[in-house]
N, C-alpha and C positions, 0 to 999 in steps of 0.2 A: 504494499500499500503505500503510495507516494505521499509526500508532506504537501500540504497545500502552500501556495506562494504566501510569502510574509506580507502582513498588511499592516500599514502605518497610518496614522491620523494626519491628513493635510493640514488641518486647521489647529489642532490642540498643541503639537509640538511634543508629545509623548506617544508611547507605544499602544495606547488604548485605541482599538477600533471603534470607529463610529459611522454615521451616514455619509460622510464624504471621505471614503477611504480610497487610497491609490495603491496600486500593485507595485511592489519594488523590482518584481521580475515578471515578465508576461506568463500568463497561464498556458498551459499547452492546448487547451480547447476553449475559445471564447465564441460567442455567438452575437449576430447582429441584434438588437433590441427590436428593430421593426420587422424583419422577416425570419429571423432566427437562422440566418446563414452562417455556416462556419467561416470564421475570419482568419484562421491560421494560414499561413503561407501566401497571403496576398501582398502584391506589389505596392498598392497604395492603401491608406487608411480609409477605405471607403467601401461600403457593402456593393457588391457587384449586382445584387438584385434590386435593392431600392434606392441606392445612392446616398445613403445616410452615412455621414463621416463619424468616425469613432477614434479613440485614443486606446491602444492596446493596454496602456498602463492605468487607465482610469476606469474604474468599477461601474461608474455611473453612465458611460456610454456603451458598454456591452454587458452581455449576460452569460452566466454559465449553463443555462438551461437550453437544450435544442429543441424540446417539445413545447407545446402550448399555444401553437398558432392554429386556431380552428380553421380559419380561411385557407391556410396551406393544406390541411388535411381534406377539406372539401374540394379543393382544387384537384388534388390527386384522385380523390373518389370520382370527380366529374371526368378526368381523362380516363380513368379505368372503366367507367361506365359507357364512355363513347367507343373506346375500343371494342368493348364486349358487345355493344349495340351494333357495331360494324359488321362482327363475325355472325352474329345472330341474323342480322338482315340478309348478308349473303346466303346463309343457310335456309332462311324462309323464302328468298327468292328462288333459289334453286329447286327447293321442294314444291313450291307453287306452280314453277314453270313446267315441271314434268307431271302435274296433274294430281297431286295429293289430295285426300279427302278435305274439303272446305272446313269440317269440324276440327281438324287437326290445327289449321290456322287460326280458328277462334280460340282453341285451347292455348295455343302458343301466346296469342294475344293477351289472354287473361293471366297467365303466368307472367309474362313480361310487363304487364301494366304497373305494378308497383316501381319497377326499375326505370321504366319510362318516365313516370311521374317524377321520381327523384331527378332523373337527368334532366328534364325540363326545368324543374324548380332551380337546380344548380346551374344551368346555363342562362336563366332569367336573372339571377342575383349578380348585380355588377361587382360587388365586393369579393366574389370568388375570383382568383387569379388564374384565369382560363384564357388562353389565346383566342382571337377572333376566329381564327381557322377551326380550332376545336369547337367553338360555340355553333358555328355554321354547320360543321359536319355532323355534331350531335342532333341538332334540330332537323337536319335533312334526313338522317337515318330515322328519327321518330316519324316523320311525315311519311316516308316511304313504308316504313314498317306498318303504320296504321292504314295506309292505302291498300297496301297488300292484304292485310288481314280483312279489311272491309269489303274490298272488290274482286279480290283474286285477279287483278289485271295480269299478272306474267303468264298464267294458264291462258287467258283470253288472247294475249298477244302471240303466245306460241301457237295457239289454234289458227289465228288469222294467218300467220306466217305460213302454215302447213296446209292451209285450206285447199288450195288449188291441187296441191298433190294428192290431198285425201279425196276431192271430188274425181279427179282423174283415175284414182285407184277404185272407187265405187262404180264407176260408169263402165 
């Protein structure tokens, strides 16, 4: 177990720690107070995520806690749900195009509804740090997924493309 860096009082002139503490040596792991980005090994004393300046020796400008930012966790959840929605959408498009039972599509829609709702809410909250591209992709996946479940358009499109060949086969 390593010893914590020594802390001295900046204002009192004695070794009693108080709320205006300064590190005499930089700690191994300090994080930005804005975005909880790890600040060790940076060229400039500025957070690369939010641009907030810091002093590596001043406890008031950094934090030792990595976790605790709910918006960052929600952004990660939104990104994971977007990736999942893309994969599920691809599967639904393929199964719908080959003519799967429409009840299966409805069942998939019912199972996916809570996740879709969470994804829509996360993309609608501006405070969640999700890129514009991810927001657009997430909403596009939701719209296409709902349209496939409600109308079954990939199967209809496949049928329309193959209809002349089917009519020639029947005749």
